[in-house]
SESE-301687 format. One record per residue (C-alpha): x negated, y, z; residue in one letter. Coordinates in pm, whole numbers, plus 50000, padded with zeros to 5 digits. Example, Ala and Ser with C-alpha at 12.3 -4.5 7.8 and 13.67 -1.06 7.14 Angstrom:
BEGIN
487704955050780A486334989450714S
# end
This chain:
BEGIN
760817918238692M763717894338654A762567860138749I764177837838463T764397796838449A762017801938193A759327815838389L760117789538672V759887762838452K756947777538299E754967781938632L755867747838721R754827732138436D751137746438494S751147738438848T753027707338948G754537731039206A758347720939313G760927742539197M762027762839489M758207770239544D757547785639183A760847804239214K759327819539556K756087821239413A757007842839107L759577862639325T756487870339576E754467882739350T757157901439110D757137875238829G753087875938718D752217842938636M748637844538731E748857859939048A752137834939073A749867805039024V747337822539257D749557823539526W751027785439503L747007779239527R746207796039858T749747777640022K748227746739909G751397739539640L749247735339328A747407705039393K749647683539224A748587694938907A745097685338952K746027653139047K748847645438756S746467629438492G745367599638723R746717565738669T749227559838940A749627522538897A749697511639298E752867518539541G755877504539635L759167490539494V762347495939712A765277479139718V768377486639858Q772257469139852V775307485539928S778437469339894G778797447939564G775617473039403K771867469239448G769487491439312V765657486939285A763017517539246V759467515539155E757787549939334V754077547939228N750507558339393S746897557639270E745797534739586T747387507439768D746607527940059F749317550840061V751817522339989G751117515440356K751067553840439N754677555740692A755137591740527E754997576540161F757097546340276Q759907567740419D759937590140096M760507558639865V763237549140142G765067578440116K764757580839698I766177544439720A769087554039937Q769827579639662A769767556139408A772387536739532T774497569939423G773287577439032V772937554138730S769597560038588N766367569438656V766587603538508E769597613238773E767657600239031L764787622438982A767727654538993A769277636939288A768997660339611S767797643039942V768247661340243G768557696640015G765427688339816K765397674339456V764027637939423V761397656139171A760427681239403D759897660239701M757767636239536I755227673739428T755287681339760D753987647139879K751407647739593I750237680039752A750007666340117T748847630940066I746307641739806G746917615339527E749197612739176N752597598439245M755217593539030S758857577439035L758727554938750R762037537138737R765187522538857M767457494538816A770647487538929A772757456738951L776687448039034E778597415239099G780907399239376D777717394539603T774297414339564V771307396439749V767777416239767S764357402739875Y760777420139862V757797398339823H754497405740038N756737433540201A754807467640349A758107471040583T761717467440548D763177466840230G759837475040014M757077458539934G754617449239598K757927427839453I761527438339428G764477411939382V768027416839324L770257385139258V774167389439156A776937364139213M779807348639233T780677325539520G777497307739702G776447323340026D773587348640070E771357321940213G771467306439855F771107339339710G767587346939904K766467316839784M767117320539424V766197355239465A762417341539629M762127314939317H762677351739068I759787363139286A757427331139185A758647320138903A758977352938688R761957346738433P762147365838146E765797364338103A769167352238306L769937325537945N769227318537659E771657344337523A770027372637687A766557364737569L765247388837303D766207372036960P762857384836769A760547371137064W762747335637009V762387339836642A758267347036627K757937319536896E759957294236664R757707301836370Q754297300036623V755457264336716Q756247255436322I752507266536253D751217243236515I753667213036398A752737218236036K749047213236122E749727182136259S750607165635878G753607146936020K756927149535799P759237174635779D762137152435954A759697145536212V758347181136286I762137199236349E762407169836621K759157186736761M760777216536721I763587215136883V761757196737196G759147227637205R762307257037207M763857234437448A761197234137659K760667271037579F764027279437702M763837259238002A760307277238135E761507314038052N765017316638130T766247314838468L769237291838447L766837268338267G763907273538521Q763137241238778A764717254539087F761277257139328V763457247439641V763897216339430N762207208539139P764527179439054D767337204038978L767307232538726S768567269038897V771807264938703E772367223838867Q771427243139209A773927268539208A776657245739059K776027222039389E776117254339595A779247262239466G777807302239308A777587311938955T774567335438889I775387366638702T772327386838666G769197391838871F766337422538851V763147414738947R760727446638920M756897442739063E754507474039114V752607486538805G753667460938562E752827470338250G750757499338316I747337498638234E744807503538500K741367519738433K738477499838532V735977516038743E732807502638880D732567506839286F730197534939267A731737555239063A734947550539227E733077562639555V731657595139370A735057601139225K736507601339601A733887622639730V734467645439469Q738047650839544G
# end
């Protein structure tokens, strides 16, 4: 029986096995789908399907800089323990290296690392390590100088928070201080122009409503709004924030003194935005025992 791409895809989708493993299983069983599933199970290659429904909100962020381009990649696992696993760390490092040659996470998932597609490499690790994993996202940043920083590093170049800073002028030491600031201060955007207009408009309306409750005249309220929105901008934009190294200066002022212009940044934290399922300890132990 001819082994078509559609058959391989169907087997991959139902078992979570890698593309080449699915193709081999179908070849070995002459295209019999049910027998192919059993073949994969006997080889321990269908385990990934059982794990795929579990929430993967832990893991690592890896950063890599090559020339004037930096990338940050998040690979998730179910538990923090896997993030400390040397085998998992090695895989994440290889994925980050591959990211320097692609433009987005879809291209990264399809990229080849050592002759194996990244998506299949992750599937294989799910089978061997025994936890659900996922390539969640990547971000790229280019500039005259790109500096990276990892906060709470698990090993070189990867940890819980990864930061990239692009700039012209200045030196790497200043760039590293800015990256550390970003890790701690969590700016939403580089400057006011880069903030989401809808979010700014919503905040302005909230401040107007709060000010009106004071019963003050409209002229006074308008001045209150101007001041409050200026504070909002300063707190949420990188260039407007007080520099953690010297709070008497804004980041923009500090950059000017260092002879640098900051042109962009990326801050990526493991699991941000993922809704984690909360379980009590007894339930967690019972689940672990059941496998």
